[in-house]
C-alpha positions as CSV (number, residue, x, y, z in Angstrom):
1,M,-14.4,77.4,55.8
2,Q,-18.2,78.1,57.1
3,Q,-17.1,82.1,56.2
4,F,-16.5,80.7,52.6
5,I,-19.8,78.3,52.3
6,N,-21.5,81.3,53.4
7,Q,-20.2,83.9,51.4
8,Y,-20.3,81.4,48.2
9,S,-23.2,79.9,48.8
10,F,-25.7,81.8,46.0
11,V,-22.3,80.5,43.8
12,F,-22.1,77.2,44.3
13,L,-26.3,77.1,44.2
14,A,-26.6,79.0,40.6
15,L,-23.7,76.5,39.5
16,S,-25.3,73.7,40.7
17,L,-28.1,74.5,39.1
18,I,-26.9,75.4,36.1
19,F,-25.4,72.3,34.8
20,M,-28.6,70.4,36.6
21,V,-30.7,72.5,34.2
22,A,-27.7,71.4,31.2
23,F,-27.7,67.8,31.8
24,L,-31.0,67.3,32.1
25,G,-31.8,69.6,29.1
26,G,-29.0,67.7,27.5
27,R,-31.4,63.9,28.3
28,F,-34.4,65.0,27.5
29,V,-34.5,68.0,25.0
30,G,-30.9,67.2,23.4
31,T,-27.8,69.3,23.4
32,K,-28.6,72.5,21.2
33,Y,-31.3,73.4,23.5
34,A,-30.0,72.5,26.7
35,L,-27.1,74.9,26.3
36,S,-29.3,77.4,25.7
37,L,-30.8,76.6,28.9
38,A,-28.1,76.4,30.7
39,V,-27.6,80.3,29.2
40,V,-30.9,81.2,29.9
41,C,-30.9,80.2,33.5
42,L,-27.8,81.8,33.3
43,F,-29.1,85.3,32.5
44,V,-32.0,84.8,35.6
45,L,-29.8,84.3,38.4
46,V,-27.3,87.2,37.5
47,G,-30.4,89.5,36.8
48,L,-31.5,87.8,40.5
49,Q,-28.1,88.8,41.8
50,M,-28.1,92.4,40.5
51,Y,-31.6,93.0,41.6
52,L,-31.4,91.0,44.9
53,S,-28.2,93.1,46.2
54,T,-27.6,96.0,48.0
55,N,-25.3,98.7,48.1
56,T,-23.0,98.7,50.2
57,D,-22.1,103.1,50.4
58,G,-21.1,102.5,53.8
59,H,-20.1,105.7,55.9
60,S,-17.2,107.5,55.8
61,S,-17.0,109.1,59.3
62,M,-19.0,109.4,62.0
63,K,-20.7,113.1,60.9
64,D,-22.8,110.3,57.8
65,F,-23.4,108.1,60.2
66,E,-25.0,110.3,62.9
67,E,-27.2,112.2,59.7
68,A,-28.4,108.6,58.7
69,T,-29.4,107.6,62.2
70,L,-31.4,111.4,62.0
71,S,-32.8,111.3,58.7
72,Q,-36.0,109.0,60.3
73,K,-35.2,106.2,57.7
74,P,-33.8,102.4,58.6
75,V,-30.7,102.1,59.0
76,L,-29.2,98.7,59.0
77,L,-26.0,97.8,60.7
78,F,-23.5,95.2,60.8
79,L,-21.5,94.2,64.0
80,Y,-18.6,91.8,63.5
81,S,-17.4,89.9,66.6
82,D,-14.1,88.0,66.6
83,F,-16.3,85.0,68.1
């Protein structure tokens, strides 16, 4: 369950924010503007997700990994454990 929440936390937060913007916008400025605000909020959140996400092109062989470590550029390693 913790991995599920951690993996989809941005989606949960974004959906909550969109519903809150739509609800509060509907209460204060009307339904037409609330839907417009929700769509703008959706586009902003999708744009942020695309801008802030990283490329996940992994190294397919040991040779690719060695070349990456010798390239004098930072290398990010993900280490997984069952515990």
